[in-house]
Kinemage of the C-alpha trace (Angstrom):
@kinemage 1
@onewidth
@group {chain A} dominant
@subgroup {mainchain}
@vectorlist {calphas} color= white
{ca met a 1} P -31.784 49.664 49.299
{ca gln a 2} L -29.798 49.907 45.806
{ca thr a 3} L -31.003 47.217 42.271
{ca ser a 4} L -28.452 45.816 42.091
{ca thr a 5} L -29.252 44.174 45.653
{ca phe a 6} L -32.805 43.345 45.299
{ca his a 7} L -31.993 42.024 42.236
{ca trp a 8} L -30.168 39.776 43.829
{ca ile a 9} L -32.585 38.304 46.368
{ca ser a 10} L -35.652 38.513 44.661
{ca thr a 11} L -34.114 36.407 41.925
{ca phe a 12} L -32.889 34.151 44.174
{ca leu a 13} L -36.523 33.651 46.686
{ca glu a 14} L -37.356 33.077 42.863
{ca ala a 15} L -35.617 30.269 42.741
{ca gln a 16} L -35.938 28.955 46.212
{ca ala a 17} L -39.817 29.066 45.475
{ca ala a 18} L -39.340 27.017 41.672
{ca glu a 19} L -36.183 24.968 42.420
{ca leu a 20} L -37.185 23.598 46.418
{ca gly a 21} L -40.271 24.778 46.948
{ca ala a 22} L -39.739 26.945 49.888
{ca ala a 23} L -43.197 28.574 51.906
{ca thr a 24} L -44.132 32.415 51.530
{ca asn a 25} L -43.134 32.569 55.299
{ca thr a 26} L -39.686 30.897 54.478
{ca gln a 27} L -39.141 33.292 51.776
{ca leu a 28} L -40.178 35.545 53.724
{ca ala a 29} L -37.959 35.243 56.204
{ca tyr a 30} L -34.709 34.719 53.902
{ca gly a 31} L -36.110 38.052 52.827
{ca arg a 32} L -36.161 40.217 55.967
{ca asp a 33} L -32.718 38.763 57.280
{ca leu a 34} L -30.911 39.657 53.736
{ca lys a 35} L -32.219 42.852 54.009
{ca asp a 36} L -30.524 43.174 57.358
{ca phe a 37} L -26.854 41.443 56.149
{ca asp a 38} L -27.162 44.720 53.337
{ca cys a 39} L -27.654 47.166 55.492
{ca phe a 40} L -25.032 45.117 58.070
{ca leu a 41} L -22.728 45.740 54.360
{ca ala a 42} L -23.487 49.235 53.973
{ca arg a 43} L -22.248 50.017 57.404
{ca glu a 44} L -18.581 48.556 56.422
{ca arg a 45} L -19.298 50.026 52.863
{ca leu a 46} L -19.855 46.872 51.718
{ca asp a 47} L -22.231 44.769 49.262
{ca phe a 48} L -23.553 40.995 48.572
{ca leu a 49} L -20.806 41.265 45.727
{ca ser a 50} L -17.689 42.497 47.649
{ca ala a 51} L -18.346 40.923 50.922
{ca thr a 52} L -15.888 38.918 52.349
{ca arg a 53} L -15.692 36.127 54.640
{ca ala a 54} L -14.820 37.962 57.834
{ca ala a 55} L -17.376 40.678 57.004
{ca val a 56} L -19.869 37.262 56.834
{ca glu a 57} L -18.430 36.296 60.530
{ca asn a 58} L -17.965 39.814 61.608
{ca tyr a 59} L -21.888 39.993 60.695
{ca leu a 60} L -22.410 36.968 62.908
{ca ile a 61} L -20.963 38.653 65.613
{ca tyr a 62} L -23.049 41.902 65.343
{ca cys a 63} L -25.870 39.380 65.605
{ca asp a 64} L -24.668 37.751 68.658
{ca ala a 65} L -23.769 41.024 70.451
{ca gln a 66} L -27.611 41.736 69.817
{ca gly a 67} L -29.057 39.332 71.935
{ca leu a 68} L -30.571 37.022 69.253
{ca ala a 69} L -31.320 33.327 69.932
{ca lys a 70} L -28.892 30.745 68.225
{ca ser a 71} L -31.779 29.213 66.093
{ca thr a 72} L -32.479 32.789 64.853
{ca arg a 73} L -28.705 33.797 63.854
{ca ala a 74} L -28.666 29.733 62.340
{ca arg a 75} L -31.154 31.191 60.126
{ca arg a 76} L -29.605 33.649 59.153
{ca leu a 77} L -26.623 32.479 58.527
{ca ser a 78} L -27.971 29.705 56.147
{ca ala a 79} L -29.775 32.011 54.218
{ca ile a 80} L -27.212 34.062 53.445
{ca lys a 81} L -25.102 30.512 52.896
{ca gln a 82} L -27.810 29.500 50.502
{ca leu a 83} L -27.701 33.579 48.665
{ca tyr a 84} L -24.167 33.044 48.307
{ca arg a 85} L -24.410 29.291 47.174
{ca phe a 86} L -27.121 30.302 44.281
{ca ala a 87} L -25.285 33.689 43.749
{ca phe a 88} L -22.232 31.071 42.982
{ca glu a 89} L -24.045 28.861 40.449
{ca glu a 90} L -25.486 31.877 38.819
{ca gly a 91} L -21.743 33.341 38.294
{ca leu a 92} L -22.621 36.437 40.056
{ca arg a 93} L -19.751 35.940 42.269
{ca ser a 94} L -16.915 33.370 41.179
{ca asp a 95} L -15.990 32.066 44.957
{ca asn a 96} L -18.825 31.761 47.993
{ca pro a 97} L -17.190 33.910 50.709
{ca ala a 98} L -19.690 31.709 53.548
{ca ile a 99} L -18.910 28.504 52.174
{ca gln a 100} L -17.022 27.153 55.299
{ca ile a 101} L -18.552 29.513 58.226
{ca ser a 102} L -20.180 27.229 60.554
{ca gly a 103} L -23.437 27.728 62.397
{ca pro a 104} L -23.846 28.231 66.187
{ca gly a 105} L -24.023 24.766 66.939
{ca gln a 106} L -26.282 23.551 64.508
{ca asp a 107} L -25.688 20.835 62.591
{ca lys a 108} L -24.729 20.581 58.854
{ca arg a 109} L -27.879 19.638 57.215
{ca leu a 110} L -27.490 16.972 54.333
{ca pro a 111} L -29.057 16.777 50.677
{ca lys a 112} L -32.429 15.028 51.014
{ca ile a 113} L -32.297 11.816 49.191
{ca leu a 114} L -34.412 9.468 47.131
{ca ser a 115} L -34.114 5.850 47.062
{ca glu a 116} L -33.450 4.633 43.186
{ca thr a 117} L -37.394 2.832 44.139
{ca glu a 118} L -38.397 6.253 44.329
{ca val a 119} L -37.027 7.546 41.285
{ca asp a 120} L -38.011 4.095 39.103
{ca ala a 121} L -41.907 5.218 40.413
{ca leu a 122} L -41.354 8.609 39.419
{ca leu a 123} L -40.546 7.906 35.624
{ca glu a 124} L -43.079 5.702 35.547
{ca ala a 125} L -45.613 8.482 37.069
{ca ala a 126} L -43.903 10.352 33.978
{ca arg a 127} L -45.072 8.609 31.261
{ca ala a 128} L -48.677 8.161 32.207
{ca ser a 129} L -49.054 11.697 33.368
{ca gly a 130} L -50.775 14.293 30.815
{ca arg a 131} L -53.694 14.962 28.685
{ca ser a 132} L -52.194 14.149 25.384
{ca gln a 133} L -49.732 11.313 23.997
{ca ser a 134} L -47.611 14.822 23.313
{ca asp a 135} L -47.945 15.478 27.422
{ca gln a 136} L -46.624 12.067 28.054
{ca thr a 137} L -43.685 12.073 25.933
{ca arg a 138} L -42.484 15.419 26.901
{ca asn a 139} L -42.887 14.752 30.656
{ca thr a 140} L -41.060 11.249 30.296
{ca cys a 141} L -38.448 13.475 28.219
{ca leu a 142} L -37.868 15.540 31.064
{ca met a 143} L -37.700 13.482 34.286
{ca glu a 144} L -35.682 11.397 32.491
{ca leu a 145} L -32.998 14.104 31.204
{ca leu a 146} L -33.185 15.273 34.460
{ca tyr a 147} L -32.198 12.094 36.329
{ca ala a 148} L -29.822 11.169 33.806
{ca thr a 149} L -27.827 13.626 34.014
{ca gly a 150} L -28.098 15.721 37.130
{ca met a 151} L -28.800 18.998 35.413
{ca arg a 152} L -30.099 21.817 37.557
{ca val a 153} L -33.750 22.970 36.608
{ca ser a 154} L -32.682 26.057 34.779
{ca glu a 155} L -30.372 23.838 31.989
{ca leu a 156} L -32.627 21.474 31.760
{ca val a 157} L -36.204 23.728 31.573
{ca ser a 158} L -33.817 26.212 28.897
{ca leu a 159} L -31.727 23.245 26.961
{ca pro a 160} L -31.621 24.515 23.434
{ca ile a 161} L -32.668 22.032 21.118
{ca ala a 162} L -29.750 22.632 18.944
{ca ala a 163} L -27.936 20.964 21.541
{ca thr a 164} L -29.968 17.799 21.694
{ca arg a 165} L -28.271 17.428 17.869
{ca gly a 166} L -25.335 14.847 16.919
{ca asp a 167} L -24.280 12.330 19.016
{ca pro a 168} L -27.307 10.678 21.219
{ca arg a 169} L -25.258 8.904 23.884
{ca leu a 170} L -23.866 12.580 24.677
{ca leu a 171} L -25.763 16.370 25.877
{ca leu a 172} L -23.930 19.855 25.716
{ca ile a 173} L -24.852 21.498 28.570
{ca met a 174} L -24.615 25.380 29.050
{ca gly a 175} L -23.547 25.786 32.791
{ca lys a 176} L -23.764 28.629 35.018
{ca gly a 177} L -20.614 31.886 33.960
{ca gly a 178} L -21.458 30.012 30.480
{ca lys a 179} L -19.091 26.876 31.104
{ca glu a 180} L -20.057 24.187 28.665
{ca arg a 181} L -20.110 20.535 29.545
{ca met a 182} L -20.806 17.538 27.814
{ca val a 183} L -22.968 14.808 29.935
{ca pro a 184} L -23.415 11.119 28.964
{ca leu a 185} L -27.026 9.854 28.366
{ca ser a 186} L -28.238 6.412 29.584
{ca pro a 187} L -30.258 4.758 26.688
{ca pro a 188} L -33.323 5.525 28.778
{ca ala a 189} L -32.906 9.116 28.396
{ca arg a 190} L -31.629 8.999 24.901
{ca thr a 191} L -34.740 6.673 23.922
{ca ala a 192} L -37.331 9.552 25.568
{ca leu a 193} L -35.166 12.273 24.337
{ca ala a 194} L -35.602 10.950 20.302
{ca glu a 195} L -39.365 10.053 21.202
{ca trp a 196} L -39.841 13.926 22.220
{ca leu a 197} L -38.023 15.031 19.169
{ca val a 198} L -39.979 13.294 16.685
{ca leu a 199} L -42.890 15.469 17.945
{ca arg a 200} L -41.368 18.674 18.090
{ca asp a 201} L -39.506 18.523 14.624
{ca arg a 202} L -43.745 18.121 14.201
{ca leu a 203} L -44.638 21.257 16.130
{ca asp a 204} L -41.756 22.961 14.211
{ca glu a 205} L -42.618 22.221 11.051
{ca gln a 206} L -46.429 23.225 11.552
{ca ala a 207} L -45.425 26.393 12.791
{ca arg a 208} L -43.738 26.873 9.922
{ca met a 209} L -46.640 26.016 8.387
{ca arg a 210} L -48.346 28.941 9.855
{ca arg a 211} L -45.639 31.181 8.796
{ca gln a 212} L -44.688 31.246 13.161
{ca pro a 213} L -40.782 31.020 13.651
{ca pro a 214} L -39.763 28.116 15.472
{ca ser a 215} L -38.826 27.784 18.885
{ca arg a 216} L -35.227 27.187 20.112
{ca phe a 217} L -36.103 25.189 22.932
{ca leu a 218} L -36.149 21.469 23.337
{ca phe a 219} L -39.129 22.148 26.046
{ca pro a 220} L -41.170 25.115 24.149
{ca ser a 221} L -43.205 27.178 26.372
{ca arg a 222} L -46.166 30.158 24.735
{ca gly a 223} L -45.018 32.482 27.465
{ca lys a 224} L -42.638 34.740 27.072
{ca leu a 225} L -40.066 33.263 28.311
{ca gly a 226} L -40.651 30.660 25.268
{ca his a 227} L -39.545 27.260 27.132
{ca leu a 228} L -41.108 25.874 29.942
{ca thr a 229} L -40.970 27.404 33.557
{ca arg a 230} L -38.895 26.500 36.395
{ca his a 231} L -41.950 27.073 38.210
{ca arg a 232} L -43.924 24.802 36.138
{ca phe a 233} L -41.483 22.126 36.369
{ca tyr a 234} L -41.961 22.107 39.932
{ca leu a 235} L -45.419 21.881 40.281
{ca leu a 236} L -45.439 18.711 37.130
{ca ile a 237} L -42.761 17.062 39.121
{ca lys a 238} L -45.227 17.186 42.510
{ca glu a 239} L -47.699 15.618 40.162
{ca phe a 240} L -45.781 12.558 40.074
{ca ala a 241} L -45.066 11.968 43.268
{ca val a 242} L -48.581 11.886 44.145
{ca ala a 243} L -49.119 9.593 40.931
{ca ala a 244} L -45.815 7.766 41.747
{ca gly a 245} L -47.237 7.232 45.881
{ca val a 246} L -43.417 9.056 46.878
{ca asp a 247} L -44.251 12.032 49.491
{ca pro a 248} L -44.257 15.226 47.668
{ca lys a 249} L -42.567 17.075 50.127
{ca lys a 250} L -39.440 14.444 49.363
{ca val a 251} L -39.323 15.106 45.655
{ca thr a 252} L -38.128 18.940 43.786
{ca pro a 253} L -35.920 19.097 41.322
{ca his a 254} L -33.346 19.229 43.008
{ca thr a 255} L -33.893 16.285 44.866
{ca leu a 256} L -33.531 14.750 41.567
{ca arg a 257} L -30.150 16.441 40.926
{ca his a 258} L -28.950 14.615 44.202
{ca ala a 259} L -30.119 11.324 43.478
{ca phe a 260} L -28.289 11.347 40.489
{ca ala a 261} L -24.934 11.890 41.864
{ca thr a 262} L -25.909 9.776 45.245
{ca his a 263} L -26.787 7.163 42.865
{ca leu a 264} L -24.141 7.392 41.042
{ca leu a 265} L -21.840 7.334 44.214
{ca ala a 266} L -23.112 4.321 45.526
{ca asn a 267} L -22.747 2.335 42.469
{ca gly a 268} L -18.808 3.334 42.807
{ca ala a 269} L -18.978 6.620 39.944
{ca asp a 270} L -15.110 8.963 40.737
{ca leu a 271} L -16.237 11.800 42.747
{ca arg a 272} L -14.066 13.713 40.283
{ca ala a 273} L -16.245 12.053 37.100
{ca ile a 274} L -19.382 13.509 39.120
{ca gln a 275} L -18.098 16.843 39.956
{ca thr a 276} L -17.981 17.526 36.126
{ca met a 277} L -20.965 16.277 35.401
{ca leu a 278} L -22.648 18.123 37.984
{ca gly a 279} L -20.730 21.349 36.623
{ca his a 280} L -19.606 21.789 39.809
{ca ala a 281} L -16.432 24.535 39.886
{ca asp a 282} L -14.983 22.926 43.089
{ca val a 283} L -14.952 19.598 44.439
{ca ala a 284} L -15.528 20.638 48.008
{ca thr a 285} L -19.157 21.141 46.842
{ca thr a 286} L -19.447 17.739 45.660
{ca glu a 287} L -17.793 15.778 48.710
{ca ile a 288} L -21.343 16.283 50.694
{ca tyr a 289} L -22.341 13.615 48.454
{ca thr a 290} L -19.751 10.735 49.751
{ca his a 291} L -21.403 12.755 53.616
{ca val a 292} L -25.379 11.698 52.180
{ca leu a 293} L -24.037 7.687 51.265
{ca glu a 294} L -21.935 7.453 54.921
{ca glu a 295} L -25.818 8.515 56.064
{ca arg a 296} L -27.356 6.407 54.413
{ca leu a 297} L -25.155 3.542 54.447
{ca ser a 298} L -25.059 3.916 58.603
{ca glu a 299} L -28.897 4.135 58.545
{ca leu a 300} L -28.906 0.061 56.369
{ca val a 301} L -26.482 -0.940 58.914
{ca leu a 302} L -28.643 0.434 62.038
{ca glu a 303} L -32.032 -1.034 60.471
{ca his a 304} L -31.524 -3.758 59.052
{ca his a 305} L -27.652 -5.375 60.909
{ca pro a 306} L -29.040 -8.798 63.039
{ca leu a 307} L -27.042 -6.550 66.212
{ca ala a 308} L -28.085 -3.224 65.765
{ca ala a 309} L -30.441 -3.859 68.870
{ca gly a 310} L -27.679 -5.213 70.755
{ca pro a 311} L -26.678 -8.493 71.823
{ca pro a 312} L -29.409 -11.051 72.706
{ca pro a 313} L -30.429 -11.355 76.682
{ca gly a 314} L -28.655 -14.310 78.506
{ca pro a 315} L -30.640 -17.095 80.010
{ca val a 316} L -32.368 -16.296 82.661
{ca gly a 317} L -30.492 -17.358 86.025
{ca lys a 318} L -27.449 -18.361 84.303
{ca ala a 319} L -24.412 -17.151 86.153
{ca thr a 320} L -21.894 -14.563 83.946
{ca gly a 321} L -18.583 -12.877 85.195
{ca asp a 322} L -16.964 -14.249 88.427
{ca gly a 323} L -20.358 -15.971 89.704
{ca his a 324} L -20.624 -12.752 92.128
């Protein structure tokens, strides 16, 4: 396997583990599936970077011809789709060749969503979580910024402190492919950021007194990256879920991004505005949230509408229809 191919797969699996909490067995299965896809592409004198939609479709035909079960073929397509979505978001490719390919009879999975009540509980848990006031202030800032902006977790943890200076109503985010975008901050997020910046400036002053260079990141760490890692934040958000009484299986950094978009849409925000704030290059990617909202509305009607269970039964013995 070529070095570039190995880099694609390893980086993708690392992100799956950090952002979505993919289990080890899931990662191993995805790794095997993507290696198989890579071998097929190599026979066609292609690779992940040059593969087209036709190449992906030909691979699925090849899998079908091998007699693979529908569930196996669906999983392989899922791995390929997620790899290319990741590659598109990371700027490794300017397009997603698998985005419009339908699976073998599989329903499209919609993102998991959190209710506004659940998000409020998570934010409250973050305010009380941490061994010190500094930890609690940082955790509050992390969660408020994530929910207020819909940032990707990689954008959040690596946010430069310089991006937070200036107008407190807006945050400058460096997205995939070096594209910048301005995202408005909610009042709670502005308050949380201001409180954390006071502590951050103290940390920088202490570093200068020790003749150490201050960190350029908003959320610094002593690790080799210099900032809080995606994996560490993933573990933190699970802790907040437990403390908040929210099912930890539902909560990942990415579900907060979904919650940001879905709640905005539910409250009347324009789809194009949400696309801009999420940093989606194509509005088709953002449109998934309209389906999430439609599904949620349908659930609410089925759960709460008085006629959802069908009309009440008529009186016993009463004649109906034409009396026969």
